[in-house]
C-alpha positions as semicolon CSV with decimal commas, in nm:
position;residue;x (nm);y (nm);z (nm)
1;M;0,000;-0,001;-0,002
2;P;0,147;0,345;-0,071
3;K;0,240;0,556;0,184
4;I;0,065;0,868;0,237
5;P;0,304;1,165;0,225
6;T;0,326;1,402;0,500
7;F;0,402;1,803;0,438
8;T;0,550;2,062;0,628
9;T;0,400;2,404;0,557
10;Q;0,627;2,695;0,477
11;A;0,357;2,952;0,556
12;R;0,320;3,166;0,847
13;P;0,016;3,318;1,004
14;N;-0,030;3,683;1,021
15;A;-0,061;3,643;1,416
16;E;0,203;3,396;1,578
17;A;0,029;3,139;1,831
18;P;0,236;2,872;2,017
19;S;0,312;2,555;1,873
20;I;0,071;2,289;1,955
21;Q;0,181;1,913;1,878
22;S;-0,103;1,624;1,926
23;R;0,066;1,282;2,075
24;T;-0,247;1,099;1,988
25;Q;-0,227;0,866;1,702
26;I;-0,511;0,704;1,539
27;P;-0,408;0,429;1,286
28;L;-0,586;0,526;0,978
29;S;-0,724;0,154;0,932
30;Q;-0,950;0,230;1,243
31;T;-1,235;0,432;1,340
32;L;-1,321;0,633;1,667
33;G;-1,573;0,345;1,758
34;T;-1,348;0,068;1,688
35;A;-1,080;0,214;1,903
36;L;-1,323;0,263;2,194
37;A;-1,445;-0,096;2,173
38;P;-1,215;-0,239;2,449
39;I;-1,316;0,023;2,689
40;T;-1,671;-0,033;2,638
41;K;-1,651;-0,409;2,670
42;A;-1,484;-0,362;3,017
43;V;-1,766;-0,112;3,127
44;A;-2,012;-0,330;3,004
45;Q;-1,859;-0,641;3,183
46;H;-1,852;-0,436;3,499
47;A;-2,195;-0,354;3,511
48;V;-2,289;-0,717;3,447
49;N;-2,112;-0,829;3,750
50;E;-2,231;-0,531;3,980
51;K;-2,614;-0,651;3,898
52;N;-2,501;-1,009;3,985
53;L;-2,368;-0,889;4,308
54;E;-2,704;-0,674;4,372
55;N;-2,900;-0,985;4,309
56;K;-2,688;-1,223;4,541
57;S;-2,692;-0,953;4,819
58;E;-3,067;-0,913;4,780
59;A;-3,116;-1,295;4,782
60;L;-2,895;-1,330;5,084
61;S;-3,092;-1,085;5,315
62;L;-3,429;-1,240;5,215
63;E;-3,271;-1,557;5,323
64;N;-3,141;-1,426;5,647
65;K;-3,481;-1,269;5,730
66;A;-3,699;-1,574;5,653
67;L;-3,435;-1,822;5,844
68;L;-3,508;-1,602;6,157
69;E;-3,898;-1,708;6,137
70;L;-3,790;-2,044;6,017
71;T;-3,590;-2,122;6,335
72;D;-3,888;-2,053;6,554
73;V;-4,080;-2,303;6,343
74;F;-3,804;-2,578;6,371
75;D;-3,792;-2,510;6,742
76;E;-4,183;-2,544;6,733
77;A;-4,185;-2,883;6,572
78;A;-3,886;-3,023;6,773
79;R;-4,085;-3,005;7,101
80;L;-4,333;-3,260;6,957
81;D;-4,340;-3,632;6,996
82;N;-4,533;-3,684;6,680
83;K;-4,329;-3,679;6,345
84;D;-4,647;-3,643;6,141
85;Q;-4,731;-3,331;6,323
86;A;-4,399;-3,223;6,336
87;F;-4,368;-3,242;5,959
88;N;-4,685;-3,080;5,873
89;I;-4,596;-2,784;6,092
90;V;-4,240;-2,752;5,908
91;Q;-4,428;-2,799;5,559
92;N;-4,719;-2,551;5,587
93;K;-4,513;-2,290;5,803
94;S;-4,219;-2,307;5,583
95;K;-4,452;-2,260;5,276
96;I;-4,609;-1,931;5,437
97;I;-4,278;-1,795;5,487
98;Q;-4,108;-1,872;5,161
99;E;-4,408;-1,733;4,982
100;K;-4,366;-1,397;5,204
101;Y;-4,015;-1,353;5,115
102;S;-4,005;-1,461;4,786
103;N;-4,304;-1,224;4,684
104;Q;-4,044;-0,973;4,794
105;A;-3,788;-1,018;4,551
106;S;-3,698;-0,747;4,282
107;N;-3,669;-1,003;4,003
108;N;-3,663;-1,353;3,880
109;L;-3,310;-1,435;3,921
110;V;-3,316;-1,301;4,317
111;K;-3,644;-1,520;4,373
112;S;-3,490;-1,813;4,222
113;S;-3,153;-1,785;4,426
114;F;-3,373;-1,712;4,747
115;N;-3,599;-2,016;4,680
116;N;-3,294;-2,275;4,611
117;N;-3,134;-2,151;4,932
118;F;-3,450;-2,156;5,143
119;L;-3,549;-2,523;5,036
120;G;-3,194;-2,626;5,119
121;E;-3,215;-2,481;5,455
122;V;-3,586;-2,652;5,535
123;Q;-3,427;-2,977;5,431
124;K;-3,139;-2,932;5,701
125;G;-3,415;-2,818;5,932
126;I;-3,652;-3,145;5,892
127;F;-3,347;-3,382;5,930
128;K;-3,287;-3,180;6,259
129;V;-3,634;-3,194;6,372
130;N;-3,665;-3,533;6,267
131;N;-3,383;-3,678;6,507
132;R;-3,515;-3,460;6,806
133;V;-3,867;-3,588;6,754
134;S;-3,742;-3,946;6,756
135;T;-3,584;-3,865;7,097
136;N;-3,902;-3,693;7,223
137;I;-4,083;-3,995;7,135
138;I;-3,838;-4,217;7,363
139;Q;-3,855;-3,987;7,642
140;T;-4,222;-3,924;7,620
141;L;-4,260;-4,290;7,616
142;D;-4,029;-4,359;7,929
143;N;-4,219;-4,104;8,098
144;E;-4,551;-4,248;8,036
145;V;-4,392;-4,580;8,149
146;S;-4,275;-4,450;8,465
147;V;-4,614;-4,257;8,562
148;K;-4,806;-4,591;8,507
149;R;-4,530;-4,753;8,704
150;N;-4,556;-4,496;8,995
151;R;-4,921;-4,558;9,004
152;L;-4,926;-4,934;9,033
153;L;-4,648;-4,909;9,285
154;T;-4,846;-4,626;9,500
155;A;-5,190;-4,837;9,474
156;A;-4,971;-5,149;9,629
157;Y;-4,718;-4,968;9,886
158;V;-4,911;-4,654;9,968
159;D;-5,290;-4,699;9,930
160;K;-5,240;-5,064;10,072
161;D;-5,464;-5,223;9,808
162;P;-5,445;-5,595;9,859
163;L;-5,523;-5,662;9,497
164;A;-5,264;-5,431;9,359
165;L;-4,994;-5,571;9,600
166;S;-5,049;-5,914;9,472
167;L;-5,059;-5,835;9,136
168;I;-4,747;-5,562;9,135
169;Q;-4,488;-5,790;8,988
170;T;-4,729;-5,917;8,703
171;D;-4,858;-5,593;8,614
172;L;-4,479;-5,438;8,574
173;E;-4,395;-5,730;8,365
174;T;-4,693;-5,679;8,150
175;L;-4,614;-5,303;8,133
176;Y;-4,229;-5,357;8,016
177;E;-4,340;-5,623;7,771
178;Q;-4,592;-5,433;7,599
179;T;-4,377;-5,134;7,585
180;Y;-4,028;-5,233;7,538
181;K;-4,021;-5,609;7,411
182;G;-3,862;-5,608;7,051
183;R;-3,792;-5,272;7,055
184;I;-3,489;-5,275;7,268
185;D;-3,197;-5,499;7,276
186;T;-3,287;-5,849;7,427
187;D;-3,014;-5,828;7,700
188;E;-3,144;-5,502;7,805
189;Y;-3,505;-5,633;7,799
190;N;-3,400;-5,925;8,026
191;K;-3,226;-5,726;8,268
192;L;-3,504;-5,490;8,302
193;I;-3,760;-5,775;8,374
194;Q;-3,481;-5,916;8,623
195;G;-3,471;-5,585;8,810
196;I;-3,849;-5,545;8,881
197;P;-3,810;-5,714;9,216
198;G;-3,527;-5,433;9,318
199;E;-3,711;-5,183;9,154
200;I;-4,010;-5,255;9,381
201;Q;-3,802;-5,236;9,705
202;I;-3,645;-4,944;9,607
203;F;-3,999;-4,766;9,571
204;E;-4,074;-4,905;9,927
205;V;-3,734;-4,748;10,089
206;S;-3,813;-4,438;9,909
207;Q;-4,166;-4,436;10,088
208;L;-4,022;-4,519;10,394
209;I;-3,745;-4,251;10,387
210;S;-4,045;-3,975;10,353
211;S;-4,260;-4,134;10,625
212;N;-4,002;-4,271;10,889
213;P;-3,622;-4,221;10,782
214;R;-3,489;-4,385;11,112
215;Q;-3,689;-4,719;11,045
216;A;-3,569;-4,686;10,663
217;Y;-3,205;-4,658;10,768
218;L;-3,253;-4,941;11,038
219;D;-3,397;-5,148;10,735
220;L;-3,128;-5,082;10,508
221;M;-2,868;-5,180;10,756
222;N;-3,022;-5,491;10,806
223;K;-2,894;-5,752;10,544
224;N;-3,213;-5,963;10,563
225;K;-3,453;-5,676;10,465
226;F;-3,438;-5,552;10,121
227;V;-3,265;-5,846;9,961
228;D;-3,309;-5,772;9,625
229;L;-3,129;-5,444;9,627
230;D;-2,778;-5,479;9,479
231;L;-2,480;-5,320;9,688
232;N;-2,451;-5,015;9,529
233;K;-2,823;-4,926;9,512
234;R;-2,818;-5,007;9,923
235;V;-2,532;-4,789;9,992
236;S;-2,671;-4,521;9,772
237;L;-2,998;-4,513;9,933
238;I;-2,822;-4,535;10,306
239;S;-2,637;-4,220;10,213
240;E;-2,969;-4,072;10,088
241;V;-3,137;-4,147;10,421
242;K;-2,851;-4,051;10,613
243;S;-2,876;-3,676;10,448
244;V;-3,242;-3,660;10,557
245;I;-3,195;-3,802;10,918
246;I;-2,890;-3,581;11,024
247;P;-3,069;-3,260;11,012
248;E;-3,350;-3,419;11,219
249;I;-3,116;-3,534;11,459
250;K;-2,940;-3,184;11,492
251;D;-3,291;-3,051;11,551
252;Q;-3,406;-3,305;11,810
253;Y;-3,081;-3,205;11,993
254;K;-3,169;-2,854;11,985
255;N;-3,489;-2,907;12,114
256;F;-3,316;-3,141;12,405
257;V;-3,090;-2,873;12,480
258;A;-3,370;-2,614;12,497
259;A;-3,610;-2,827;12,688
260;A;-3,330;-2,914;12,943
261;A;-3,285;-2,528;12,996
262;F;-3,658;-2,547;13,123
263;G;-3,598;-2,831;13,312
264;K;-3,738;-3,095;13,087
265;D;-3,583;-3,439;13,009
266;V;-3,697;-3,503;12,674
267;P;-3,568;-3,819;12,496
268;F;-3,239;-3,817;12,263
269;D;-3,071;-4,119;12,114
270;I;-2,716;-4,045;12,162
271;N;-2,602;-4,362;12,050
272;F;-2,822;-4,335;11,719
273;A;-2,663;-3,981;11,682
274;K;-2,317;-4,103;11,703
275;E;-2,430;-4,401;11,412
276;I;-2,548;-4,122;11,179
277;L;-2,374;-3,801;11,229
278;P;-2,002;-3,729;11,100
279;P;-1,740;-3,791;11,364
280;R;-1,689;-3,405;11,394
281;T;-2,059;-3,311;11,459
282;F;-2,088;-3,587;11,720
283;N;-1,794;-3,484;11,895
284;N;-1,861;-3,156;11,914
285;M;-2,218;-3,243;12,047
286;M;-2,060;-3,487;12,338
287;K;-1,863;-3,198;12,477
288;E;-2,200;-3,060;12,641
289;Y;-2,445;-3,345;12,632
290;D;-2,364;-3,516;12,957
291;S;-2,363;-3,160;13,140
292;V;-2,687;-3,087;12,992
293;K;-2,811;-3,428;13,095
294;N;-2,718;-3,418;13,434
295;T;-2,820;-3,077;13,510
296;V;-3,201;-3,129;13,384
297;S;-3,310;-3,224;13,715
298;N;-3,148;-2,931;13,897
299;V;-3,267;-2,682;13,644
300;K;-3,605;-2,802;13,697
301;I;-3,572;-2,725;14,098
302;L;-3,437;-2,384;13,995
303;N;-3,728;-2,303;13,805
304;T;-3,987;-2,397;14,080
305;V;-3,783;-2,271;14,387
306;S;-3,870;-1,951;14,564
307;N;-3,707;-1,637;14,478
308;K;-3,585;-1,616;14,847
309;N;-3,422;-1,968;14,822
310;L;-3,306;-1,934;14,445
311;S;-2,952;-1,794;14,521
312;E;-2,877;-2,056;14,810
313;T;-3,001;-2,330;14,590
314;L;-2,786;-2,268;14,325
315;D;-2,465;-2,240;14,529
316;N;-2,548;-2,575;14,696
317;M;-2,576;-2,742;14,358
318;L;-2,241;-2,567;14,230
319;L;-2,103;-2,683;14,528
320;Q;-2,182;-3,055;14,487
321;S;-2,093;-3,043;14,112
322;E;-1,733;-2,886;14,198
323;K;-1,704;-3,191;14,459
324;S;-1,785;-3,472;14,188
325;K;-1,681;-3,362;13,879
326;D;-1,366;-3,263;13,714
327;F;-1,272;-2,895;13,635
328;I;-1,409;-2,898;13,268
329;K;-1,760;-3,095;13,375
330;F;-1,800;-2,824;13,667
331;Q;-1,778;-2,528;13,446
332;Q;-1,997;-2,668;13,191
333;E;-2,259;-2,762;13,456
334;K;-2,215;-2,429;13,638
335;K;-2,258;-2,240;13,317
336;I;-2,580;-2,422;13,223
337;L;-2,714;-2,349;13,586
338;V;-2,621;-1,995;13,589
339;E;-2,780;-1,936;13,275
340;A;-3,083;-2,125;13,366
341;V;-3,128;-1,891;13,661
342;N;-3,067;-1,603;13,459
343;A;-3,340;-1,705;13,212
344;R;-3,584;-1,751;13,486
345;N;-3,520;-1,455;13,599
346;E;-3,563;-1,278;13,276
347;A;-3,856;-1,489;13,167
348;M;-4,037;-1,427;13,513
349;A;-3,975;-1,062;13,447
350;S;-4,110;-1,039;13,104
351;D;-4,338;-1,342;13,041
352;P;-4,388;-1,512;13,352
353;V;-4,706;-1,725;13,212
354;F;-4,523;-1,824;12,883
355;F;-4,240;-1,939;13,137
356;L;-4,452;-2,132;13,374
357;N;-4,660;-2,329;13,064
358;A;-4,309;-2,434;12,943
359;T;-4,158;-2,557;13,263
360;N;-4,451;-2,638;13,510
361;D;-4,602;-2,999;13,402
362;N;-4,928;-2,939;13,564
363;I;-4,991;-2,604;13,419
364;K;-4,896;-2,739;13,100
365;I;-5,177;-2,998;13,126
366;L;-5,444;-2,779;13,250
367;N;-5,358;-2,520;12,952
368;E;-5,391;-2,789;12,712
369;E;-5,723;-2,926;12,859
370;L;-5,861;-2,572;12,842
371;Q;-5,759;-2,536;12,491
372;N;-5,924;-2,860;12,401
373;E;-6,255;-2,769;12,582
374;N;-6,548;-2,694;12,391
375;N;-6,817;-2,653;12,641
376;P;-6,834;-2,290;12,683
377;D;-6,936;-2,322;13,059
378;L;-6,667;-2,567;13,139
379;K;-6,423;-2,337;12,923
380;L;-6,499;-2,035;13,145
381;Q;-6,452;-2,224;13,472
382;K;-6,087;-2,402;13,370
383;K;-5,986;-2,036;13,254
384;K;-6,054;-1,891;13,602
385;A;-5,919;-2,194;13,779
386;L;-5,600;-2,179;13,533
387;T;-5,564;-1,828;13,603
388;E;-5,580;-1,863;13,992
389;I;-5,278;-2,143;13,939
390;Y;-5,102;-1,858;13,751
391;V;-5,126;-1,615;14,017
392;E;-5,097;-1,851;14,308
393;T;-4,767;-2,028;14,146
394;Q;-4,605;-1,669;14,065
395;S;-4,680;-1,599;14,452
396;N;-4,516;-1,884;14,567
397;M;-4,238;-1,825;14,345
398;G;-4,199;-1,490;14,522
399;Q;-4,273;-1,287;14,198
400;P;-4,355;-0,915;14,277
401;P;-4,720;-0,855;14,315
402;Y;-4,669;-0,591;14,045
403;Q;-4,532;-0,838;13,806
404;I;-4,776;-1,110;13,843
405;K;-4,950;-1,180;13,520
406;V;-5,255;-1,368;13,417
407;M;-5,150;-1,431;13,053
408;S;-4,866;-1,469;12,812
409;N;-4,733;-1,176;12,625
410;S;-4,845;-1,330;12,289
411;E;-5,204;-1,390;12,404
412;A;-5,231;-1,013;12,521
413;S;-5,097;-0,908;12,184
414;N;-5,371;-1,085;12,018
415;F;-5,636;-0,968;12,229
416;V;-5,512;-0,623;12,154
417;E;-5,510;-0,700;11,745
418;R;-5,854;-0,837;11,753
419;Y;-6,002;-0,543;11,943
420;V;-5,832;-0,310;11,730
421;N;-5,946;-0,473;11,437
422;G;-6,299;-0,523;11,561
423;D;-6,614;-0,275;11,527
424;Q;-6,753;-0,105;11,835
425;N;-6,980;-0,391;11,925
426;M;-6,717;-0,645;11,922
427;R;-6,499;-0,444;12,152
428;I;-6,761;-0,401;12,396
429;A;-6,827;-0,763;12,373
430;M;-6,449;-0,823;12,446
431;L;-6,432;-0,609;12,735
432;Q;-6,722;-0,798;12,882
433;N;-6,569;-1,130;12,815
434;L;-6,238;-1,014;12,976
435;D;-6,419;-0,972;13,304
436;A;-6,601;-1,307;13,270
437;D;-6,271;-1,469;13,183
438;F;-6,039;-1,302;13,468
439;G;-6,270;-1,218;13,744
440;D;-6,088;-1,105;14,030
441;Y;-5,767;-1,049;13,828
442;N;-5,945;-0,837;13,545
443;S;-5,715;-0,540;13,657
444;N;-5,409;-0,779;13,615
445;A;-5,508;-0,833;13,268
446;M;-5,610;-0,509;13,174
447;L;-5,294;-0,356;13,253
448;Q;-5,077;-0,610;13,070
449;L;-5,340;-0,540;12,763
450;T;-5,255;-0,172;12,819
451;N;-4,894;-0,247;12,806
452;A;-4,940;-0,444;12,487
453;G;-5,121;-0,144;12,301
454;L;-5,484;-0,157;12,425
455;P;-5,655;0,214;12,351
456;V;-5,676;0,378;12,653
457;T;-6,048;0,409;12,609
458;A;-6,081;0,090;12,682
459;E;-5,878;0,089;13,011
460;L;-6,064;0,419;13,139
461;S;-6,393;0,214;13,069
462;S;-6,282;-0,034;13,312
463;F;-6,256;0,227;13,599
464;F;-6,643;0,299;13,588
465;N;-6,837;-0,020;13,515
466;N;-7,105;0,197;13,303
467;P;-7,195;0,035;12,991
468;K;-7,323;0,358;12,836
469;L;-7,004;0,541;12,905
470;T;-6,798;0,226;12,795
471;E;-6,988;0,289;12,470
472;R;-6,943;0,663;12,442
473;F;-6,571;0,612;12,526
474;L;-6,515;0,366;12,236
475;S;-6,665;0,579;12,016
476;F;-6,371;0,839;12,039
477;D;-6,122;0,572;11,903
478;S;-6,280;0,650;11,571
479;K;-6,080;0,916;11,393
480;D;-6,417;1,044;11,211
481;E;-6,602;1,075;11,549
482;Q;-6,275;1,298;11,663
483;E;-6,285;1,509;11,362
484;R;-6,677;1,553;11,376
485;L;-6,623;1,651;11,738
486;K;-6,350;1,880;11,691
487;K;-6,526;2,065;11,380
488;D;-6,843;2,118;11,583
489;A;-6,659;2,289;11,864
490;R;-6,456;2,490;11,610
491;D;-6,788;2,623;11,449
492;N;-6,896;2,716;11,806
493;G;-6,576;2,910;11,869
494;I;-6,446;2,650;12,119
495;K;-6,057;2,555;12,085
496;F;-5,970;2,187;12,139
497;N;-5,641;2,259;12,296
498;D;-5,817;2,477;12,558
499;V;-6,037;2,232;12,651
500;R;-5,764;1,987;12,701
501;A;-5,577;2,245;12,917
502;S;-5,861;2,317;13,131
503;I;-5,918;1,944;13,219
504;R;-5,558;1,874;13,263
505;E;-5,526;2,162;13,515
506;N;-5,801;2,020;13,707
507;L;-5,663;1,657;13,726
508;K;-5,340;1,798;13,868
509;D;-5,348;1,623;14,172
510;F;-5,442;1,281;13,999
511;E;-5,159;1,320;13,791
512;D;-4,912;1,407;14,061
513;V;-5,001;1,060;14,210
514;V;-4,963;0,883;13,870
515;M;-4,613;1,030;13,822
516;R;-4,489;0,973;14,159
517;G;-4,649;0,627;14,225
518;S;-4,720;0,290;14,017
519;R;-4,368;0,263;13,955
520;F;-4,414;0,423;13,598
521;N;-4,139;0,522;13,401
522;T;-4,166;0,873;13,374
523;S;-4,224;0,909;13,006
524;V;-4,474;0,597;13,024
525;A;-4,663;0,783;13,256
526;L;-4,685;1,096;13,080
527;D;-4,781;0,934;12,796
528;K;-5,069;0,772;12,984
529;M;-5,184;1,111;13,128
530;D;-5,192;1,260;12,767
531;N;-5,414;0,967;12,663
532;I;-5,647;1,002;12,965
533;V;-5,676;1,383;12,901
534;E;-5,724;1,330;12,529
535;V;-6,035;1,103;12,594
536;L;-6,165;1,316;12,838
537;S;-6,147;1,610;12,607
538;Y;-6,349;1,426;12,346
539;Y;-6,585;1,350;12,616
540;A;-6,642;1,719;12,723
541;L;-6,669;1,829;12,338
542;N;-6,936;1,545;12,329
543;E;-7,106;1,714;12,608
544;M;-7,103;2,036;12,420
545;A;-7,258;1,887;12,128
546;A;-7,523;1,775;12,371
547;G;-7,595;2,131;12,486
548;E;-7,384;2,152;12,771
549;S;-7,154;2,510;12,822
550;Q;-6,804;2,436;12,794
551;G;-6,738;2,505;13,169
552;T;-6,990;2,231;13,248
553;A;-6,889;2,029;12,989
554;E;-6,490;2,011;13,118
555;K;-6,613;1,970;13,504
556;N;-6,824;1,684;13,397
557;A;-6,526;1,515;13,219
558;Y;-6,274;1,568;13,504
559;K;-6,531;1,472;13,749
560;L;-6,522;1,142;13,603
561;I;-6,176;1,070;13,723
562;D;-6,252;1,265;14,078
563;N;-6,542;1,042;14,147
564;A;-6,365;0,737;14,024
565;F;-6,073;0,764;14,260
566;E;-6,007;0,858;14,614
567;I;-5,692;1,056;14,563
568;Q;-5,433;1,049;14,852
569;D;-5,095;1,230;14,863
570;T;-4,899;0,924;14,721
571;F;-5,125;0,683;14,593
572;F;-5,523;0,659;14,488
573;V;-5,789;0,392;14,577
574;P;-6,008;0,321;14,261
575;L;-6,373;0,304;14,359
576;V;-6,439;0,056;14,091
577;Y;-6,222;-0,237;14,159
578;N;-6,260;-0,563;13,896
579;G;-6,577;-0,435;13,790
580;K;-6,735;-0,390;14,134
581;S;-6,777;-0,075;14,328
582;I;-6,571;-0,056;14,658
583;T;-6,674;0,310;14,745
584;S;-6,813;0,189;15,105
585;S;-6,459;0,044;15,195
586;A;-6,240;0,303;15,024
587;D;-6,191;0,507;15,323
588;F;-6,113;0,219;15,547
589;I;-5,848;0,140;15,264
590;V;-5,689;0,469;15,297
591;E;-5,710;0,449;15,710
592;K;-5,576;0,117;15,714
593;A;-5,266;0,242;15,480
594;N;-5,235;0,515;15,732
595;L;-5,241;0,304;16,038
596;I;-4,994;0,077;15,891
597;K;-4,755;0,366;15,806
598;D;-4,813;0,549;16,156
599;F;-4,784;0,253;16,402
600;Y;-4,745;-0,089;16,229
601;V;-4,481;-0,070;15,984
602;E;-4,198;-0,185;16,226
603;D;-4,421;-0,513;16,284
604;F;-4,377;-0,592;15,916
605;G;-4,027;-0,720;16,007
606;A;-3,877;-0,543;15,668
607;V;-3,525;-0,685;15,578
608;A;-3,255;-0,429;15,565
609;F;-3,102;-0,344;15,242
610;E;-2,744;-0,411;15,176
611;S;-2,495;-0,119;15,209
612;V;-2,245;-0,051;14,947
613;D;-1,978;-0,006;15,206
614;E;-1,846;-0,332;15,360
615;D;-1,783;-0,126;15,691
616;V;-2,154;-0,111;15,763
617;T;-2,256;-0,375;16,016
618;D;-2,601;-0,543;16,038
619;I;-2,680;-0,351;16,332
620;K;-2,644;-0,020;16,162
621;L;-2,824;-0,150;15,866
622;N;-3,114;-0,247;16,066
623;E;-3,117;0,069;16,264
624;A;-3,101;0,269;15,918
625;M;-3,367;0,044;15,771
626;I;-3,647;0,122;16,070
627;D;-3,521;0,491;16,076
628;Q;-3,592;0,508;15,674
629;L;-3,929;0,322;15,701
630;K;-4,063;0,560;15,975
631;N;-3,930;0,892;15,834
632;F;-3,905;0,819;15,424
633;G;-4,158;0,571;15,340
634;E;-4,435;0,596;15,164
635;W;-4,755;0,403;14,979
636;R;-4,759;0,381;14,620
637;N;-4,973;0,234;14,383
638;S;-4,859;-0,119;14,249
639;A;-4,800;-0,117;13,874
640;D;-5,069;-0,351;13,799
641;G;-5,327;-0,143;13,956
642;T;-5,442;-0,397;14,204
643;S;-5,299;-0,256;14,525
644;I;-5,076;-0,033;14,708
645;I;-4,707;-0,131;14,827
646;Y;-4,490;0,077;15,079
647;G;-4,143;0,141;15,020
648;I;-3,851;0,366;15,101
649;V;-3,782;0,703;14,881
650;F;-3,407;0,763;14,841
651;N;-3,247;1,075;14,826
652;D;-3,228;1,068;14,454
653;G;-3,588;1,036;14,431
654;S;-3,619;0,668;14,349
655;F;-3,839;0,409;14,496
656;G;-3,763;0,087;14,680
657;P;-4,045;-0,134;14,786
658;V;-3,949;-0,314;15,106
659;K;-3,972;-0,715;15,199
660;N;-3,980;-0,919;15,494
661;Q;-3,768;-1,253;15,581
662;E;-3,999;-1,432;15,362
663;G;-3,964;-1,234;15,065
664;E;-4,303;-1,109;15,075
665;Y;-4,373;-0,709;15,006
666;L;-4,551;-0,478;15,245
667;S;-4,865;-0,460;15,024
668;F;-5,243;-0,512;15,015
669;A;-5,518;-0,490;14,725
670;F;-5,790;-0,279;14,738
671;D;-6,064;-0,554;14,825
672;D;-5,837;-0,639;15,136
673;T;-6,086;-0,531;15,398
674;S;-5,907;-0,733;15,682
675;F;-5,741;-0,600;15,996
676;T;-5,430;-0,850;15,907
677;I;-5,071;-0,652;15,879
678;P;-4,959;-0,766;15,546
679;G;-4,681;-1,021;15,592
680;T;-4,788;-1,134;15,941
681;D;-5,066;-1,290;16,143
682;K;-5,119;-0,982;16,352
683;E;-5,422;-0,766;16,378
684;M;-5,427;-0,411;16,369
685;D;-5,581;-0,209;16,662
686;L;-5,830;0,063;16,489
687;D;-5,856;0,271;16,774
688;I;-5,477;0,267;16,811
689;R;-5,465;0,657;16,738
690;T;-5,706;0,735;17,020
691;K;-5,510;0,527;17,273
692;S;-5,169;0,673;17,157
693;Q;-5,318;1,000;17,307
694;Q;-5,311;0,826;17,661
695;L;-5,026;0,611;17,619
696;Q;-4,693;0,652;17,446
697;P;-4,757;0,651;17,088
698;R;-4,596;0,382;16,903
699;G;-4,600;0,601;16,576
700;S;-4,450;0,883;16,710
701;Y;-4,128;0,850;16,551
702;P;-3,879;1,101;16,590
703;N;-3,640;1,243;16,310
704;V;-3,332;1,099;16,193
705;S;-3,127;0,975;16,476
706;E;-2,790;1,129;16,539
707;S;-2,583;0,826;16,463
708;I;-2,764;0,760;16,117
709;S;-2,724;1,127;16,055
710;K;-2,347;1,120;16,096
711;L;-2,339;0,794;15,898
712;Q;-2,502;0,960;15,613
713;A;-2,279;1,255;15,622
714;N;-1,978;1,041;15,624
715;K;-2,086;0,834;15,306
716;G;-2,215;1,141;15,129
717;S;-2,514;0,938;14,973
718;K;-2,771;0,742;15,060
719;I;-2,740;0,438;15,335
720;I;-2,946;0,198;15,110
721;G;-2,755;0,046;14,841
722;K;-2,852;-0,280;14,718
723;R;-3,077;-0,549;14,860
724;R;-2,944;-0,875;15,017
C-alpha cells in the first residue's frame, strides 16, 4: 500500500500562536468506534458483575430474614413427640414464610436464588427436627411408663390395695413387655424384667424414707431386709437417708438442750446420733451432752424454787458439782445452771405465764385441757381455775405483786390485735368477756393489755363500770368521730387545746400521784396522762355537742376521774375494782394504809437492804432501815393497779419496795378489808390513834437519829444500796 506523504507548511500566520503538538495517533485503518471497543466491553462487563452482586445480596438478605422465622418453626416442631405433626408444621409454615419473602424479590434471578437456598435450609431443618422428635418419642414413652409404674406401686404400697400388691410383679412385667419387648436389645429387656423386684424395693425404701427415715435406715442396715437391692443401690440409699436424718437429729438435739434449759428431760438417742452424724459433729455434741443431761433435774428445781431460796439453792448445786466433777465438767454444768437462773429471772420479769406453761407440767396439762375444751361453761370455769393457779404459782415463787401476770405476752398481743380490728360492738363484747374470763384478776389482765397497746379508752372504761359510758368512750377511737367533735367545737368558737388544758389543770392532783406512784417510767406515765386527758377532752366536746356549756362539759369530764378515785398524797384508791364498786370500803383502805405507816410498819419485819460499804454492820443497817421506814416511807400504787405497796424514797427520788424475811412485800389489795398487817398474822387495833393519846404512841417517830445522820454525812450518799 502506498504511503501517504506528509507535508510541512512554509506559510506563517499573520498572528503568531504557540506551537501545539498532538501525541495521539489513530491508525488510519481504525475508526473512533473501533478504537473505544475494549473500553466499552470492560464497562459493560463491570455493569453485569455489579448487578449479579446486587441480586446475590438481595437474595441473601431475604434468606437471612426468612431463616429467623424458620428457626422458630423448627423449635416448635422439635418439641413434639409425633413426627407427622412435626412434619406438617414445618411444611405448612415454611411454605408461608417462603412465599412471604419470595414475593419480595425484585426480579426472577433473586427469587430463584432465594427459593433454592431456602428449600435447602428447610431440608436441613427437617433432618434435625426428625432426630429431635425421635428422641422426644422415646422420652415421652419412658415418662408415661414411669407414670404408670408409679401409679401401680403407689396403689400397692401407699394405698395398701391388697389386689394391687398381689399383682404388682405381674403388672410391671406386662407393662415392660408391651412397651419395650422387641423394641430394645434382648439383653437390656431381660435385665429390665429381672430388675423388677429391686425396683419395687427401691420404691418401698423411698416411701419409708419420707414417712420414717429412722426405720428406713435401720432396715437398710439389716441384710435380711430388701434382699433384692444390689450393694451399690443399698449404699446409695443409705447415704440418701442419712442426708435426711442428720438435720432431724440436729433439730432433736437443739430441742433436747432447749427443753433441758426449762428443766424438761426429753428423749434423745445419743447412740443413734453417733451412728449417723459425722465424727466431728458428734464429738462437738458430746462436749456438752453429759452436762446437759446431768443438770436437767437441777434446772427443774431452780425453775420452781422461791426467789428467796434461789441463790442459796444454786450455790449448793454448784458446790456438789464442784466436788463430784472434774474442772471442765464442773465449768460446763456451772454455765448451764447459771444461765438457767438468768433465763428464769428474765422470763419471770417479762413473760411469766409463758415460762410457767413451758416449765410447769401441771400448768401445761391444764392449759392443754383448756384449749381442747369445747363446752363454753366448762371452758370459762377452767379459764378461771387456770388463772388462779398462774397467780398462786407466781406468788409462791416470790414474784413481786406488781409483776404477776395472768396471760402470756402473745395472748395479750392477739387480744389487742383483734380488739383494734373489731367494730364497736365487738370491742364492748371483748371487754365484757374479759371480766368473765379473769374475774378478780381483771385489773391484772387490763394492765397487760394496756402495755400491749390496748387503747386507753378501754382502760378508762374499766374504771367506771358503766356500759353507756364505755360505749361513748369507745366511739372516741374513731378518727371520724374525733374530727366531727373538733369541727363542731370550732364552729362554736371553742378550741380543742383550750379544753385539754383546762381538764389537765383540774387533774393535777391525780397526775401528781400517777407520776410519782405505780413505779411508772416517767415517759410512760406522761403518755398515759396524755391519753387520759385526750379521751376526757373528747368526752367534754361530746357533752357540748349535747347542749352543755364549755365549763360544765369540762367539769363533767374531769369529775369522772375525781368521782372514780379516792386520791391521797402518794396513792389513789379506785372506787371501782375488778368491775365492782368498793366506794363503801375506800375510806377504810386509806385509813388502813395510814395506820400501818404510822403505827405498824415496824411489825412487818422488813429486811434491811445491803450497804455498798462493807464496813457498815448489820446492826447499823437494821437501825437505818427502821429509821428510813418511819421517816422516808410512802405508799404507792402497784404497777398492776390492784394494790398499794410500801417502800422507801431514796435521796435521788427513786423508790424501793421493802420485803420481810419471807420475801413478801408490804402490800395489800384494794379489796382487802381485813385488819391483818400484811406479811404477818397480827391484827391492827383501829382505836390505836385514840389510845396513843393516853399511852406512849408507837407511831410517834423521831427524826433521823444522830448516829444515822452522822453515817449519812460520812458516806455522802443514801444509806440504802442494794438488797441482800
